[in-house]
N, C-alpha and C positions, 0 to 999 in steps of 0.2 A: 191649135196652140198658138198664142200670140207670139210675135217675133221676140219681144223682150223675154217672155217666159222661155222660148226655145234657147235663146242665148244663155239665160240662167241655168237652165237644165244642162246645156253643154258644158258650162264652166264647172258646174257641180260634178258632172261625170269625169271631167279632166281631173279635177282635184282628187277624186277617188283612184283614178287610174295612176296618177303620179305617186301617190302614197303607196299603191300596190307595187309598182314596178321598182320603186326605190327601196323597198324592203320593209314597209310597214305591215303590222298585223291588221288585216282588214276585218272588221266586225260587220259592217254593213256596206254593201256595194249596190248600185242600181242594177236592177234586174232587166236584162234584154229579152224580149220574147222573140223566139224564132219559129218560123213556119216551115216545117220539114216536108219536102216533096221527093219522090223517087223511091228507090229500093232501100227500105229500112230493115235493120236486123229483127229477128224475133224478139219479142218482149221489150221493144225499145221504149215503150211508154213507161214500164216499170224501171228501166234503167235511168231514164230522165228524172223520175221522181227522186232518186238518190243522188245522182251526180249534178243535176241541174243547180240546186242551191249551192253546191261547192264552186260553181263557175259563175253564178248569177246569171244563168240562162234558164229560160222556161220555154217549153213547147206550147204553142197556141195556134188559134185560127187566124189571128191577125198579128203581124209583126214583120220582121225581116225574113225575106224568103231564102231558104237554104235547099239547094238541090243535092241529093245524096246519091252517089254512084258507086259501082263496084270498081276496085282499083287492085294494085298489087301490094298495097300496105296503106298506112295513113296518109291522106292526101288533103290539102287545103288549097283552094284556088279563090282568092279574094280580089276582085277587080271592081271597077266602077259599074259594070254591068250586073254584078251579083256575087254570091258566095256558093261554092261547090265543095262538098266534103266526100272523100272517098275512103273505101274500106274493103279489105279482104276477109278479116275476121271481125266479128262484131266489136271486139275491144279496140280495133283500129279506129273505129268511128268515135269512140269516146276519148281516145288520145287526140284525134283530129279536132274534136271540140275544144279540148284544152289548148291546143295550139292556135285555134281560132280566138280564144279569149286572150291568149298571150299577145296576139297581134291584132286585136279588135281595133286599136286606134290607127293601124296602118291603112293608108289609102289602098295600097295594093300588097298582096302577099301570096307567094306561091311556095308550096313545099310538098314534095313527094318523098316519103320515107320507105326504104326497103330493109326490113330486119335482117340482122346478121344471122339470127338463129331462127329456127322454126318455133321454138317455144322458149320464153324466158320466164323463170318462175321464182318465187320466194318461199322458203321454208320457215315457218314460225314455230319456235319451240314453246310448247304449252305443257311441258312435263317437269320443269325444274321449279315447282312449287306454284308458279303463276299460271293460271288458266284465264285467258282473255274471255271477258263477257261476250255474249252474242252481239250486244250493241257495239262494243269496241271493235270486234272482228268485222262487223258490217262497215264501220267507218274506215277501217283499213282497206277493206275491199274496194270502197268507193275511190280512194286515192290510188289504188293499184290500177283501177280501170283507166283513170285519167293519165296515168304514166304509160299505159299500154302493156302492163304485165298480164300474161294470159294463163298463168298457172299459179295457184296458191296450195301450199302443202302444210297441213297441220301435223306437227310431230307430236304424237300421243303415245307415250310408252304404256301407261295405265290410266290415262285421263279420258277414256271413252267407255261407254256402257257396253258390257257383255252380259246378256240375259243369263240367268242362273249362276252367275259368278259375282256375288254381292261384295266380295272383298276386293275385287279388281277395281281400283280407283276409289275405294271407299275413303271418305273424308279428305279427298285430294281435289275436289271440284270437278270431277269428271264430267264430260258432255254427255248428255242424254241423246238418245237417237233423234228425238224431236228437235233438239237444238242444232244437231249436225245437219238435219234435213233443211231447217230453216237457213242455215248458213249456206248450204249448197244451193238452195233456191235463189238466194241473193246473189251468190257468185255467178250463177248460170245466166241470170238477167243482165249482168254486167259483161258477159262474154268471157268470164274467167272460169277455168276448169279447177275445181277444188278437189283434192284427193288426200287420202290418208297416208301418213308416214308412221309406221309402227316399229316394233322390235319383235323378232321371232326366235332370238337365241340369247344375246346378252342385253346389258343395260335394263334389267327388269327387277332391280333390287327392291323397289317400292311395292311391287306386286308379290315378290317372293318372300319378303320379310314377314308376312302374315303366316301364323301357324297353320291356318286352313289351306294355304298353298305351298307349305314347306315341302310336301312330297314331290313337287314339280321341279325342284332345284338341284343342280349339280353343285354350285357354290352360291354365294350371296347374290351374284349378279347374273348368273347364267343358268338357263333352263337345262334340265336333265335330258340330253339326247338319248335316243333308243328306247325310251319309255313309252308305252302305248298311252299311258295317261297324259304324257306331255302332248302327244299328237291329237288326242281328243280335245284337250284345252285349246291347242292352236287352231284346230278347225273352227271352233267356236269364236276364237279371237278374230281370225281373219274374216269369217262371215260377218261378224259384228262390225268390224272396221270398215268394210266395203259397203255394207248395206245402205247407209244413209246417202251415198253419193251416186250421182249420175255417172261420174268418171269410172272407167274400168281399170285405171292406173292404181297401183298400190306400191308403196315403198316398204319393203319387209326388213329393212335395217341390216342385221347380220354382221355388224362391225364390233371390233374390240371385245370379242368373247374370250377375255383373258381367263387362263386357268380352266378351260373347258377340258373335260376328261380326267381332271385331277382331284375331284371332290367325290360326290356320291356315285358318279359314273365309274371311278376307279374302284371303289369299294364294291360296286354291284357287278361290273362287267370286267374288271381288271384293266391293265394299262394297254392303251392303244394310241397310235400316232394321232395327235389332236386334228391335224389336217384331214385325216380319213374320217374322223367323227363329224367334222363340220361338213364335209362333202355329203356324207350319208344323210345327215340332218337336213341339209339344203334340198336334197331330192325329195324327202318326205314333205317338206314345206311346199315345194313346187307341185307336188302332186295334188296338194289341196288347192293352190291357186289356180292351177290348170283346170281342175274340175269346176271352179267357180267362174272361169273365163276372164281371168285378171291378167293385166299387162304388168309385169313385175320389174321393179327397180330394186337395186341394193347397193350398199357401199362396197367398194372394190378391195379394201385393204386386206381381207382375209386371203386373197391370192398372192399377196406380196410378202407378208410378215413371216411365213415359215422359212423363207429363204434369206431373210435379212440377218446380217451378223449381230444386230442388237435386238431383234424382234420388232423393229420399227417398220415404217411404211415407205418412207421416201429414200432410205439408203439401201433398198433391196436391189439385187441384180435383175437382169431380165427374168421374167417368169419362167418356171421350169416347164419342160415338155408336159409333165404330169398336170400341172395347173392348167395349161392350155387345153389339154384333153378334157378336164373336169368342168370347165366353165360352160354353163348352159347357154346355148346360143340364142335362146328366146328371152334372156334377162338383160336389162340395161345396166351396165356397171357404172357406178357414180364415183368418179375419181374426185375426192375431196381434198382440198388443199387451201388452208386459210393463212398460210404463213410466209411462203417464199415470195421474194420481191424481185426475182430475175426471170424474165420470160423463158430463158433457156431451160431453166429447171422444170418449168411447167411442160414445155415441149418435150423434154426428155421423158417425163412420166407419161405423157399421152402417147409417146412412141412405144413405151413398154405396154401400155394398155392395149394398143392395137394388135400386139402379138397375141393376145388372148382370143381374138376373133369375134367377141361379142360386141353389140352396140355400146358405146361409151357416151356418157354425159359428164359435165363438169359442175362441181359445187364449190363456190368461193365463200368466203366468210364475211358477214356483216357483224363486226366485233362488238356485240352487245353482252359478252359474258366476262368482261374484265372486273366487274363490280358495280357500284352505284352509277358510274359514268362510262359511256361507250368509248371506243377508240376509233373515231372516223379516219384519223390519219393512217392507222394500220389497215383499215378497210380499203382505203384508196391505194396505199402502196402495194398491198398483196392482191387486190381484185383486178386492177388494170392489166398487169402482165398475164395473169390467168385467163382473162376474157379474151386477150389478144391472142394468146396461144390457142384458146379453144376455137376462135374464129379461123385462124389459120389452118387448123386441123379439120375444119369442116364439120364441127359437132352440130347437132341439131337442137340439143337441149342444154341450157345452162340454169344453174340455181344460185341464188344468194341465200345463205343459211344464217339466220338470225338466232343463235343459240342463247340460252341463259346460263348464268353460273350456278352454283349450288345454293341458290336462294332467290333467283330471278331478281336481282337487286336493281338492274337497269330496266326501267319501263320500256315496253316494246315500241312506244311512240318514237323512241330515239333511234329506231332502226330506219326511219323514213328516208334520211339522206342516202343510206346504202341502197335502199330499194330504188330511189331515183337514179342512182349511179348506174345500176345494172340495166335499168330501162333505157337510159340515154344511150349507153354504149350499144345496146341492142339496135337501136333505130338510127344511129348516127355512125357507128363503128369507130368512134373516137371518144376522147374526153376533153371537154372544154369547160373551165371553171365557171366562166360567165354564163354559159348556156345552162349548166347544172343549176346555178342560182336562179336563173329565170324560170326555169321549168319547175323547180321546187316550190317557188313562190306561187306559181299558178296551181299546181297539183295539190299542195299542202296548205296553202293559205297562209304562209308564214315565210319570213326571211330565213335563208339558209344559214347565215353566220352564226346565230346563237347556238344552233345544233351543232355545227362544226367545232365551235369553241369549247364543247363538252370535253373534247380530247385533252384540253389543258388541264383538266382535273387529274390526269393520270401521269403527267410528266412535267416537272418544273425545269426551268432553265438550269443547266449543269447536270441533269440526269441523262444517261446513256442507256438506251433501251435495247434489250435482246430481241432478235427477229422472231424466234420461236416462242418465247414467253415475254411479250411486251410488258413493260413496267406498268403497274396499275396503282399508282400512289393513292387514289382516292379510296381504295379498299383497305390497304394495309395501314394507311394513316388513320382512317376512321376507327379501325379495331385495334390498333396497337395500344397495349396496355400502358397507362401512365407511369407505372413503376417498372414493369418488366419490358424494357425498351429494346426490343430485339433488333431494331433497325437503326440504332444510334450510330454505329460505325458506317453503315451504308450511306447514311444521309448527312454525314458530317460536312459542313461547308455549303450545303444547298439551302438557299434562302426561302424556305418553304412557307413560313408565317406570312411574309410579305407577299409571296406568290398568291396565296389564297385570299389575302385581304383585297388584293387587286381584283381577283375573280369575283369576290363578293360585290365590290362596287360595279364591276362590269355587268353582272347578272342582275343587279337591281334595275339596270336599264332595260333588261329584256322582260320584266314582269309586266306584260300587257294584259289587256282584257282579251278574252276569247279562249279558243280551244286549248291553247297551251299555257294558260296563265299559271295554273297549279304546277305544271311541269317545271317551269322556270323559277317559280317560287321556292320549289324544293331544292333546286340547285343553288340558288342564292343562299339558302339556309345551310346547305351542305358546305359551301365555301366558308361561311362564317364559323361553323363548327370546326372545320379543318384548320382554319387560321388560329383559333384558340388552342386547339390541341398542340399544333406545331410550335406555337409560342412556348408552351410548357416543355415540350420535348427538347427544344433547342437550348433551354436555359436552366432547367431545374437541376440537372445532374451537376453542372458547374457550381451552382449557388450552394447546394448541400456540401459538396466536397471542399469548397473554399469557405464554408461557414458564413456565407453571405445571407444573414437572416432577414435583412430588409428586402433583398431581392426575392428570397423564398416566400416571404410573407405576401409580397405583391403578386407573385405567380399563383399562390395558393388562393387569393381572393379571385383572380382572373379565372382559375380553374372552376371555381364554384359557379361563376357566371357561365362558363362554357358548358357546365353540366346542365344549366337551365336551357341553354340554346340547343344541346343535344336532345332534351325532351321535346323542344318545339320541332326539331327535325323529325323525330319519331312520329309526332302527330301529323305533320305534313306528309310524311311518307305513307302513313296509313291513309290519309285522305286521297292521295295520288293513286295508291293501290286499289282502293275501293272504287274510284272513278273508272278504272280501266280493267281490273281483274275480278274474278270471283273472290270471296273472302278467304277461302281456304289457302294456307300457305303463308299468310302474313304473320301467323304466330311465330314463325322462324325468325322474321325480322324484328318483331316485338321482343323476342328473347334476346337477340344479339344487341339491340339497342338498350334494353334493360341492363344487360351486362356492362355495356359501355358506361351507362349512368352510375351503376354501382361501383365500378372500379374508379371512376372519377371522384366519387365521394370518399372512397377508401383512401385514395392518394391524398386528398385534401386533408382528411382526418389524421393520417399518418404524419405528414409534414407539419401540421398544426401541433400535434402532440410533441414533436421534437422541438418546435419553436417555443413551446411552453415549458420545456424542460421535463416533461412527463415521460419521454420515451427517447431512446437513441435515434440517430438519424436513420431513415429507411435503408435497410442493408441493400436492397435491390438497386438503389441508385448509386451505390458505391462499388458496383462490379465493373470490371474492365469491359470496354466495348469491343466486340469482335465482329469482323464482316460475316454477314449472313448470306444476302443474295448478290452481293457485289462480287463480280469476278475480277481476275487479275488485270483485265484490260479496262476496268471501270464500269463494265456493263452491269446494269441492274436487271435481274430477272423479276418477272411478276410473281405475286403471291396470291393464289386463287383459293386457297382453303383457309377458312377462318381459324380453324384449330392450329394451324401452323403460324398464324399471325399473333395470336394473343398470349400464347404461353409457350415455355420450353417443355412443359409437362404434356402428357398425353391428354388430349381433350377432343371431343367430338362435338362440333357445332355445324 
C-alpha cells in the first residue's frame, strides 16, 4: 500500500474510532483481520462468525497475529511486540476480544480480570406475552458473550413445547424443541450456558385457564398438589423443559404459590397447613428432577413467608427450625430482591438464608417491568448494594432478572444496560459510570446515554418515588382516561407536558440509523403522545369548571391531534414488537392502544357537544380530585395493572 494510501486509511480508521468512543451509533467500521494462534476454545470459528462482525474483527490467515493462552480470567496484553489474549472459560476470550477492540488504538494495554463470581447470568422473561424470536435471542447472546456473561436463563411458564400437551402454550408463541436446540447450540458456541427456568407450582394461570387443563389446578394460578395427574403432567413438563439443553441446570420456580391448599385441594383433601403441602409437593418434584439427573435451582421465598407477620418475604424473622430441616440440601436457593437500596438489608437476608444450610445464589432486578419504559435508575440503585453483599458473602452465582409486566410493554433490548452492569461488576468488583459507558459502546454498538435516559419517562421533576413500587409515569399517563382522571390530585403541580415535550426533542436526536433506530423512534413518539395527553389532563378540568370555552376548544382540537399521534405510536410499537418478538401477544397492546384511541375520541366528542350547547359539561370532569397513589409524605407509588389505571370500575385488561 502506498504511503499516501496508508495515511488516508489511518485517518479514516481514526475517524471511525473517534465517533465510536464518543458515543456515536456505528453502522460501518473498518474490519481488522486477526490471525489467532495458540489454545483456542472449542467451536471458536462459529463464535467468531457471530461476534466478529459486532467488533469489526475477522479471523483469517493473514493479518494481525494474536496469541491465545490459558489464564485465570479474561486477559489482554497489547505491546509493541504483539497481542496476547487469555481465557479460563471460553466466554472470557470473547470478553477479552471486546476489551481489545475497546483499546485497539492504544499503543500498549494490559488487563487481567478475575471474576467476583463463578457464574454471572441473565434471566429473560419470555412468558409475559412477548416471546423473543430465535433471531433476537441469538443477537442478545452475542452481546452477552462480549460482556462475559456465561449463563442465560429463559423464563418459560408455558412458552415451551410439551409433547402430547397441545394446550400448553397454545397461541402464546411457545418455543418448539427445535428452536430451543438452535438457541442452545448458539449459546454453547459462545461459551454461554443456556438453561430453562420454569414453574412447577404457581404462576401457571395461562396454562391452567384452558378447560382441557382445569383438572390440574388448585386455584387460577396454582397446580393441584397431591394429585397423581399433576405429577404425571409435571414429569412431562420437566422432561420437555430440559430436553433441548446441554445444561443439566434447571430452575423450577416454586415462588408465590398464593392460596395453595385453599381451592380444589381443600375441597378434595380437606384443610392442611400450606407449608406442609408445599414441602410434600417439592419432594415429589425433586423425585422427578433427580431421576433426570438435573441440578435444581428454586426461588427461596416459600421458606420465609410462612413466618412473616404480613405473609411477605423481606420482613420475616429467622427461618424456623422446621424450615431448616425441610430445605433440600441439593437445591440452590435463589434469594431474589429487586427493591432494597441498602447493603445492610441484603446482608441481613443473606445471613438468614445461610441458616437454611443449602447453597444460595442472588438474583437482582433489571427493571424492565414498569411499563413501556424501563427504570435504569432503580436497576442501578438496587442492584449495586445487592451485588456487593453477594460478593462479600462469597456467593458463586448471581443473576440479573429482566422481567416483563403484564403485557411485556418494554422491549427487552432495553435490558442491555442492566446486563452490562452485572457483567462489569462481576469482572471489576466495582461500579464506574465511565467504564460502563465505554463497555456498553463496545458490546452493544451504541452510546449508553439514550438507554439510561429512558428512566426519565417514568419520573418527572417534582415526583417522589417509592422504593418498593417505583413510580412509572410512562404507563399510567399513557393509559389514564381523558375523562376519568384518577391521577389528577397525585400529579397536581407537576409540569408533565413540558417534561415530555423536552423528552420528545431529546429523543429525536437519538433516532439514528442502525440496530436501535426503531427502538428510539418508538420512544420519541411515546414522548410526543404523553406530552399531548398531559397538556389535556393539566388544563381541561379547569377549563370546563371555569366555563373557558376558548381554552376547551383549543384543547379539544389538540386532543384530536394527539389521537392521531397515538395511532402512529401503536403502529411503531407493532413494528418494534415484530422486529424483536414472535407476533403472539401483541393483540393485547393493540387492544390497549385501541382503547386509548377510542377514549380520546369520546372525550373530544363529549367536550365538543358541550361547546355546541348540545349536552351538559362532561360530569366526569366536574368530580373532586382525590389522592390515589400519593402517600402522606408525597411519595407516588407505581401503577402496574392497566385495569387499575383506566377506570374506577372493575375492568380486566
